[in-house]
N, C-alpha and C positions, 0 to 999 in steps of 0.2 A: 459088805465085801471082805472078800478074805486075806487074813495078813499071809504073809510071805516071809522066808528067812532073810531077803533083801529087806524088807519093811522095818524088821527089827534092826538091821545092819545101817540100814540108815539112822535110824532114830537116833543108835548109840553113838555113831560119828559122828551128828550132829551136835551132840549131849558132849560129848568129849571136845569138841572144837570151841565150845562156850564154856567149858569146866565145870558144867553141872552134872558129871557121873555122879552116882551113888556108891557107895564099896561095893552093891554086892552087882550093879551095875558094870565096876568099872573092871570087876573080876571076868565078867561075862565077856566085853569087848575084849580084853584083852588076851581070853581065850579064843575069842574068833577072829584075832587077826594072826594068834601062833597056830591054828592048823590051817589057813589061807594067806600064803604071801602073797596073792594079787590085791586082796583086798586090804593086806599092809602097806602096800604099796601106793595104792589108790587113796588111803586116809595120811600120807605122808604129802602127797601132792596135793590134797585137801587145805594141809595147813597153808602151803601157799596161798592159795585162792582166799582162805579167811584172811590174810594180811591183807590181800589186796582190798578184799570187800569191807576192812574196818577203813581203807584209805577214801574209798567213795566212786571208784573209777569203776565199777562194774556193774550192771546193774541185771537182776533176773526176773523172769516170771514164778509168781508166788506158786507152791503147787499145792497138792491135796493136806486137806488138815490133818494132823498127827494128834497122838494122846499125849496126857499128863507130862510126857517126858518134853513133847514140844512146845508144850505152856513155862516149863522150868524153864528152860532154853531161852524164851523169849523173854522173862523176866531178868534173866542174867545178861542178856545183849543191854537192856533195857537201864539195868541198874550201871553199867559199863559206858553206855552213852552220858548217862547223866553227871559221871565221875567224869568224864571227859571233858565234858562242858563247862564245867563246874558255876553252876549259875548261880546268881544270888536267890535270896528269899523272896524279890520281887521279879524274879524273871518265871516264864512259863516254856516250858518244851515247845517247841513250833510244831506245825503240821508237816514240815521241812524234816525238821530232826524225826517224827515218826516214820513218816516216807525211808529215810537213811534207815531206821532199822526194821523196817519190814524188807528191805532190799538185801539186809545182810543178814536175817533166819532165814529169806527164801531159800538160796543153795544149800545153806549148813541144814535144813530140814530133809533137801531134797537130792542131795550133792552127792553123798555117802552112796546113794545107790549108785552112783558115783563113785557136781558132782563135782565150777568155779572156778578128771585129773584130777584124782589128780590127789614116801613120807620124808622130808628132809629127814624125820626123823622122831617118830615119836618115841619114846626110849625113857621112859619113865624108870622101868625096871631094865634097861640095857639088854632089851630084845631084840630091838631090828635096827640093821643098818644097812638094810638091801641094795646092791648097785641096780642100777635104771638096766631093762633089760634091752636087748636088741636082736635085729630078725629083721628078715624081709617086710614090704608094706602091707598092715594089717594085722601085725604083732602087736600084742595085749600090751600096750605099756609104754612099746619102743617109738621114738622121736622119729618120725618120718622127713626127708628133705624132699620139697617139693620145688618144682620150678614155676615161677610167678612170673607171667606177662603182663604190663603196663600197658592198657588200652588208652587212655586220658590222662591229659594235660601231665602236668610235671607230678605226680605221683611217684613216689620210689617204695614198693610195697615187696617184703621177703617174707613166708611163712613157713614155718612145720606144721604137722598131723601126730594126733596121739590116739590110738584106737583106744577107746574102752568098751566094756562092757554093757555100758549104758548112754552109748553116743561116739561121735567125734570130738575131739578138741582141736581147735588149732589154736598155736604160739602166732602173734600177728605184730609186726614192727613197720610203721609206716610213715614217711616224712612225704611234705609237699602235699597232703589235703588243704580245701579250701576250709580255713578257720573259719570254724563254727558252724561249719555244713553238718548234715548227717550222712553217716555210709552203714551201710550194711553189711553184713559177711551170711554168705549163704553157698551152703553145698546143695548140689543139683544129683538127683537121683539115675541111675540109670533108665529108668521110665519116664524120667524128666519130671519127678515130683521134685519140689522145694523143701529146702528146710534150713528156715533162719538160727545164725548163730550168735545174732545178739548185734547193735550198732554201736559205734563210736560217732565221735564229734572232731571234725576237723579239728589240729592244732598247727601252732607254729614253731613246738617241741614235739620230737618223735613221739609218735603213738607204740606202746609196747603193751600187749595186754593178750590176754587168754581168753577165748572164745569156743562157745561149745552148741553145739546142735543135738537133738535128738533121732540122730540117723546112725546105722551103723557103717563102717568104715569101708565093708565089701558094698554096701548099696550105692555109694559115691562115686562119679566119675570126673565131677567139674568143682572147684569152687570159687567163687567170685565176690571180690566185693564191686558194691554197687552204689553209686552216689546217687543225686537227686533227677526223680525220673527213671529211678533203676536202670541209668545209665552204666553200664560196667567199666570202670574205671582201671580194676586189674583181673586177672583169672586165671586160674593151673589146670589143667586136664591130670586128672589123678590117676595113676599106675593101678592096673586091676588085682584086684585081692584073691 
C-alpha cells in the first residue's frame, strides 16, 4: 500500500508522544509543525488525549500496522508501564496490563492522522503557543457548542464538537447514567449511516471524556447517546455545515 505524508505525520506524532523520536526524526517533526499550523494544533490536543489514555479511561480500535517506528513506540510504552507498576522480581505483567498497553498505543499510532483532537503546547524549542481557532460549525479545530436534549431517565448530558481533518470529536459530560451500564455515542450521517464514537460506562461520578468518530463534521446531522438496546438516552440535532 502506498504511504502518504499523513501516514508519516501520524508515525512521527505518535513517536513524539511516546518520547521515541531520534534526533533526525525530531528535526523532521519540527519542520512539519512549523510548516502546518493545523498539524501543530492537532498535536497539542493529542498530548491531552495521551494523558487520558495513560489513566486508562479511553479505549480505541487498533489501526493498521506501522513500521519500526511503531515498534520503538511500543517498546517505550512497555518500559513506562513496567516502571509504573514497579513489580517485584516474582511478579509478572498480566494480560490486563498488556491490553492497557495496546489500548494506549493504538490511538498514538493512528491518532496523529488525527487522533483520542487533538497542543497545550509542544514547545521544546519555544516554537508554538497557538490560540484555539474559532468560527462557524465545521471550522477545523474550533469548539462547537451544541444543544443536547435528554430523552430517557435522569441523564444530564452536555457536549461540544470539534471538526478535524480525520473525523469528528465530541467533548462529552454526563451525569445520572445507570452505574455500570454501557452507553455508546453515535453520529448519524445525512444518509442515515451511523458512526460510533466509542463507549462509556455509567458512573456515580460525573463522566467527562473525549470521544471520536471517523466521519467528517459536514457529513453528520445528529449525535445520539444510546443505552441498552440502542435506546436513545440523549440526542442533539447538529447544525448544517
